[in-house]
C-alpha positions as CSV (number, residue, x, y, z in Angstrom):
1,M,-19.7,49.9,16.2
2,M,-19.6,47.0,14.5
3,N,-22.4,47.9,12.3
4,E,-20.6,51.3,11.2
5,I,-17.5,49.1,10.7
6,L,-19.0,46.4,8.6
7,I,-21.2,49.2,6.5
8,K,-18.3,51.5,6.0
9,G,-15.8,48.6,5.2
10,A,-18.1,47.0,2.8
11,L,-18.5,50.2,0.8
12,E,-14.9,50.7,0.5
13,M,-14.4,47.1,-1.0
14,G,-17.3,47.8,-3.5
15,L,-20.1,46.2,-1.5
16,Q,-23.2,47.3,0.1
17,I,-24.3,45.6,3.6
18,T,-27.9,46.6,5.0
19,E,-28.3,47.8,8.6
20,T,-30.7,44.7,8.9
21,V,-27.8,42.4,7.8
22,A,-25.0,44.2,9.8
23,G,-27.6,43.6,13.1
24,T,-27.5,40.0,11.8
25,F,-23.6,40.1,11.7
26,Q,-23.6,41.4,15.4
27,R,-25.8,38.8,16.3
28,Y,-23.4,36.5,15.1
29,Y,-20.6,38.0,17.1
30,E,-22.1,37.8,20.3
31,L,-22.9,34.1,19.6
32,L,-19.0,33.6,18.8
33,E,-18.1,35.5,21.9
34,E,-20.2,34.0,24.1
35,K,-19.3,30.5,23.1
36,N,-15.5,31.2,22.7
37,R,-15.5,31.8,26.8
38,V,-15.9,28.0,27.0
39,M,-14.2,26.5,23.9
40,N,-11.4,27.9,21.5
41,L,-13.0,28.8,18.3
42,T,-11.2,32.0,17.7
43,A,-8.1,34.2,19.0
44,I,-10.0,37.4,17.7
45,T,-12.3,38.2,20.4
46,D,-12.5,42.2,20.1
47,E,-15.5,43.4,18.3
48,D,-13.9,45.7,16.0
49,E,-11.1,43.2,15.2
50,A,-13.7,40.3,14.6
51,A,-15.7,42.9,12.2
52,A,-12.9,43.5,10.0
53,M,-10.7,40.2,10.4
54,H,-13.4,37.8,9.8
55,F,-16.6,39.0,8.3
56,L,-15.1,41.8,6.1
57,D,-11.9,39.5,5.4
58,S,-14.8,36.7,4.0
59,I,-17.4,38.6,2.4
60,V,-14.3,40.0,0.1
61,L,-14.9,36.9,-1.9
62,L,-17.9,38.3,-3.3
63,N,-15.7,40.8,-5.2
64,M,-13.9,37.2,-6.6
65,T,-16.8,35.5,-8.4
66,D,-20.4,35.3,-8.7
67,F,-22.3,33.2,-5.8
68,R,-25.6,33.6,-6.5
69,D,-27.5,30.3,-6.7
70,K,-24.3,28.5,-6.2
71,S,-23.4,25.4,-4.2
72,V,-20.6,25.9,-1.8
73,I,-18.7,24.0,0.7
74,D,-16.7,25.9,3.4
75,I,-13.8,23.1,4.3
76,G,-12.2,23.6,7.5
77,S,-15.1,25.8,8.5
78,G,-14.4,26.3,12.0
79,A,-16.1,29.0,13.5
80,G,-17.9,29.6,10.3
81,F,-15.5,31.6,8.0
82,P,-15.6,32.6,5.2
83,G,-19.1,30.6,4.6
84,L,-21.4,31.9,6.9
85,P,-20.6,35.3,6.3
86,L,-21.1,35.1,2.3
87,K,-24.5,33.1,3.2
88,L,-25.5,36.2,5.2
89,M,-24.6,38.5,2.2
90,E,-26.0,36.3,-0.7
91,P,-28.7,34.2,0.8
92,S,-29.6,32.5,-2.5
93,L,-26.3,30.1,-2.3
94,S,-26.4,26.5,-1.0
95,L,-24.1,26.2,1.9
96,T,-22.3,23.1,3.5
97,L,-20.0,23.8,6.3
98,L,-17.4,20.9,6.9
99,D,-15.6,20.4,9.8
100,A,-13.6,17.5,11.5
101,Q,-14.4,18.5,15.3
102,Q,-18.0,18.0,16.4
103,K,-17.7,20.7,18.9
104,R,-17.6,23.3,16.3
105,I,-20.4,21.8,14.1
106,G,-22.5,22.1,17.4
107,F,-21.6,25.6,17.3
108,L,-22.4,26.3,13.6
109,N,-25.8,24.3,14.0
110,E,-26.7,26.7,17.0
111,V,-25.7,29.6,14.8
112,C,-28.0,28.7,12.1
113,A,-30.6,27.9,14.1
114,K,-30.5,31.2,16.2
115,L,-30.3,33.1,13.3
116,E,-32.7,31.4,11.1
117,M,-30.7,30.3,8.3
118,K,-31.7,28.3,5.4
119,D,-30.4,25.8,3.3
120,V,-27.1,25.6,5.3
121,I,-25.5,21.8,6.2
122,C,-23.2,21.5,9.1
123,Q,-21.4,18.2,8.5
124,H,-19.0,16.8,11.2
125,A,-16.3,14.8,8.9
126,R,-12.8,14.7,7.7
127,A,-12.5,15.9,4.2
128,E,-10.4,13.2,2.9
129,E,-13.2,10.8,4.0
130,A,-16.3,13.0,2.8
131,A,-14.8,13.5,-0.5
132,Y,-15.8,10.0,-1.4
133,R,-19.3,10.3,-0.8
134,P,-21.2,10.0,-4.2
135,E,-23.5,12.7,-3.0
136,Q,-20.3,15.0,-2.4
137,R,-17.8,14.3,-4.9
138,G,-17.3,16.4,-7.9
139,I,-20.7,18.2,-7.3
140,Y,-20.2,21.6,-5.8
141,D,-19.6,25.0,-7.9
142,I,-17.4,26.7,-5.3
143,A,-15.2,25.0,-2.5
144,L,-13.8,27.5,0.1
145,S,-10.7,27.3,2.4
146,R,-9.5,29.9,4.9
147,A,-7.4,26.9,6.7
148,V,-3.8,27.4,7.5
149,A,-2.6,24.2,5.7
150,K,0.1,24.7,2.7
151,L,-1.8,25.0,-0.8
152,N,-0.7,21.7,-2.1
153,I,-2.2,20.0,0.7
154,L,-5.3,22.2,0.6
155,C,-5.7,21.3,-3.4
156,E,-5.9,17.8,-2.7
157,L,-8.8,18.0,0.2
158,C,-10.9,20.5,-1.5
159,L,-10.7,19.8,-5.5
160,P,-12.3,16.3,-5.2
161,F,-15.5,18.1,-4.0
162,V,-15.7,20.8,-7.1
163,R,-17.3,19.7,-10.1
164,P,-15.5,20.3,-13.7
165,G,-16.2,24.2,-14.4
166,G,-16.3,24.9,-10.7
167,Q,-13.6,26.6,-8.9
168,F,-11.7,26.8,-5.5
169,I,-10.8,29.7,-3.6
170,A,-8.2,29.5,-1.1
171,M,-7.6,32.1,1.3
172,K,-4.1,33.1,2.2
173,G,-1.3,35.7,3.1
174,A,0.4,38.1,0.9
175,D,3.5,36.3,1.5
176,S,2.6,32.9,-0.4
177,D,4.1,33.3,-3.6
178,S,6.7,30.3,-3.0
179,E,3.5,28.4,-1.5
180,I,1.5,29.1,-4.6
181,A,4.3,28.1,-7.0
182,E,4.6,24.8,-5.1
183,A,1.0,23.9,-5.8
184,A,0.9,24.6,-9.4
185,E,1.6,21.0,-10.1
186,A,-0.7,19.4,-7.5
187,A,-3.4,21.2,-9.0
188,E,-2.9,20.2,-12.6
189,T,-2.7,16.7,-10.9
190,L,-5.9,17.1,-9.4
191,G,-7.8,18.2,-12.7
192,A,-7.3,22.0,-12.0
193,K,-5.3,24.9,-12.7
194,I,-4.4,28.2,-10.6
195,D,-6.0,30.7,-12.7
196,Q,-5.6,34.0,-10.6
197,C,-4.3,35.6,-7.4
198,V,-6.1,38.6,-6.3
199,D,-4.5,40.6,-3.4
200,Y,-6.9,42.9,-1.3
201,K,-6.5,45.4,1.6
202,L,-8.6,45.0,4.7
203,P,-10.4,48.3,5.5
204,F,-9.3,50.0,8.7
205,K,-6.1,47.1,9.0
206,G,-3.8,48.1,6.4
207,I,-3.0,44.3,6.0
208,T,-2.9,42.7,2.5
209,H,-4.4,39.1,2.1
210,R,-4.5,36.9,-0.8
211,A,-7.5,34.7,-2.5
212,V,-6.2,32.2,-5.0
213,L,-8.8,31.1,-7.4
214,I,-8.1,27.8,-8.8
215,G,-10.4,26.4,-11.6
216,K,-11.3,22.9,-12.0
217,Y,-11.3,21.6,-15.6
218,E,-11.8,18.0,-15.1
219,A,-12.5,15.5,-12.7
220,T,-10.1,14.5,-10.0
221,P,-8.7,11.1,-10.5
222,D,-10.3,8.2,-8.1
223,T,-7.1,7.8,-6.0
224,Y,-7.3,11.2,-4.4
225,P,-7.3,12.6,-2.0
226,R,-5.1,9.9,0.0
227,R,-5.5,9.4,3.5
228,Y,-4.2,12.3,5.6
229,A,-1.2,11.1,7.2
230,R,0.1,10.0,3.6
231,I,-0.9,13.5,2.3
232,Q,1.5,15.2,5.1
233,K,4.2,12.6,4.6
234,K,4.3,13.1,0.8
235,P,2.5,16.1,-0.5
236,L,1.7,16.5,-4.2
């Protein structure tokens, strides 16, 4: 059933999933469902729901920008969304999965090993600390986040990783107009600009989600990101 949902859903979004790749998604789901019995990775455990709400909702980003041969960092990756589904669909991208919880990183390393995924780094770190590492600051073509934090906070955590000329894509709900408006000044402070908001409907669900595309135009000032407590207390 998952294969059918993925293949048909992808076609509805203008994408193609082969039977082989659909089978790999099935294995990913099985690993997720098994691990979710002992640790909280996702509230979505039904196979059909996971296919639509996790996998299709991740790969739709292939319609937003070109991921071929790009360096990509997924910040607050959790159970691997959207980074791992995008890697399964576009193997040429170089992927870093960053999460602050070691247990999640352990799961992601297990998935990558069992699915024999190459050129994926699973990193245990806080974004506001990792962003100051010379080997990571301002070097990625694309930063992604599906986190629930407000957009102005996500901008400060994610944009320092992106090179000038790259972009940050935040996955949001369709009711995020005010949040996006609030984040415009934050993006500019960090050397970026909100370029486009793309609404899309999830196949089989009738739910509208939104991708916020933020272009990076100049280097983020060295004073950002601040400590997380400060970011929360006084967001940009």
